[in-house]
N, C-alpha and C positions, 0 to 999 in steps of 0.2 A: 522338587517338592519337598517340602520340609516334615518332619515325626508327626508335627498337627495335623499334614494333610494325612498321611498316612493309618494317621488313629479313627479318620471317621471309615478306614474298610475293617473296625474293629471286629466284625462277628466274621465275616470273612477271616481274615489273616488268625482269630484265636482257631476257627475251626480245622485251618490248613495248618496247626502248629498240634491241636488235636489229633488228627490224624494220621500223622508222623509218630506222636508220640504212642498211639493205640498198634500201631503195623509195628513199629519198634519193640513194643513190650510183647507183643506175639511172635516177635521172629528171637528172641531172646531170652525170651521166658521158659524153662521145663514143664514137662506136661501136670505136673503136678503146681505151678505158678499159673497155669490157663485157669484154673478155676475160679481165679481173683480178677481177671481179665475184664469181665461183665462190670464189675465191680468200681473197677478203676477206669471204666470208659463213663460209667454213669455218674464216680464224683466227677470227673470231668468235667462232661456236659454239663453238670448242673453248675459249676463252675461259670464256665462259659456264659450259661442262661443269667447268672448273677453277673457276669461283667456288664450283659447285654443294657442291663437296665439303667447303666450310669452314663450321666450326661453327654451329651459328641455335638459338635456344632453342623450344621446344616453345609454342604457344599456340592460340588463338580467336580471329578476328578475325570484325567487321562482326554482331555476332550470335549466332556460330555459324554461319556461313553458309561459313567458311573455317576449316580446323582443319590446323593444322600439328603434325606428330609425326615422331620421328626414322622411321618406318615410310612417311611418306608422300616424307620428304626423301628414303629410300634409291629409293624407286620411282620418282620424277621424275630422281635421279641415273642410274640404269638407263635408262631411258625419253632421256635424252640421251644417253650414250656412246650405245645402238643406233642414234638421228640421227645424230650424229655420222661414225658408220661408214657409213652409206647415202651422208653429205654428202660425206663423203673418196672414195669409190668413183665416186660421181656426175659427179667433176670431170674426169674422162677424158674421158666418153661423152659432157656438154655443151660438150666442145669441137671436138666433130666436126663437119666442116662441116652435115652434114644435120641436125643437130641444130639450128641458128642458125632461128630467124623472119626474115622479109623479110617484108614488110606490100607493097612493089610488084614484087611476083616471085611472086605465086602458083603451088603448084607442082600445082594441081591443074588437070583442062583446064575451060576456058571454054563 
């Protein structure tokens, strides 16, 4: 399997890398840096969405278990745009004080 064949899986590989980057950033940032984590996630996902519009060749990988065609790439791009819109709209909601979680002070009666 060559690099050209793996580039057919560009959407999946980029999303996996982005998930690992966001999880690493969540682990290694302090409480002050977590405010900017949602902005980082939106920017990262916007870059992935833009990369999805680059041309890619059609093909079949893994014995027919992965099929890439212009229609599947178009559907992945449409789903990415929808998810990006949701991410952008959620930034202000996630920034509210009532949506921050704190394990040291539960909000339910004990």
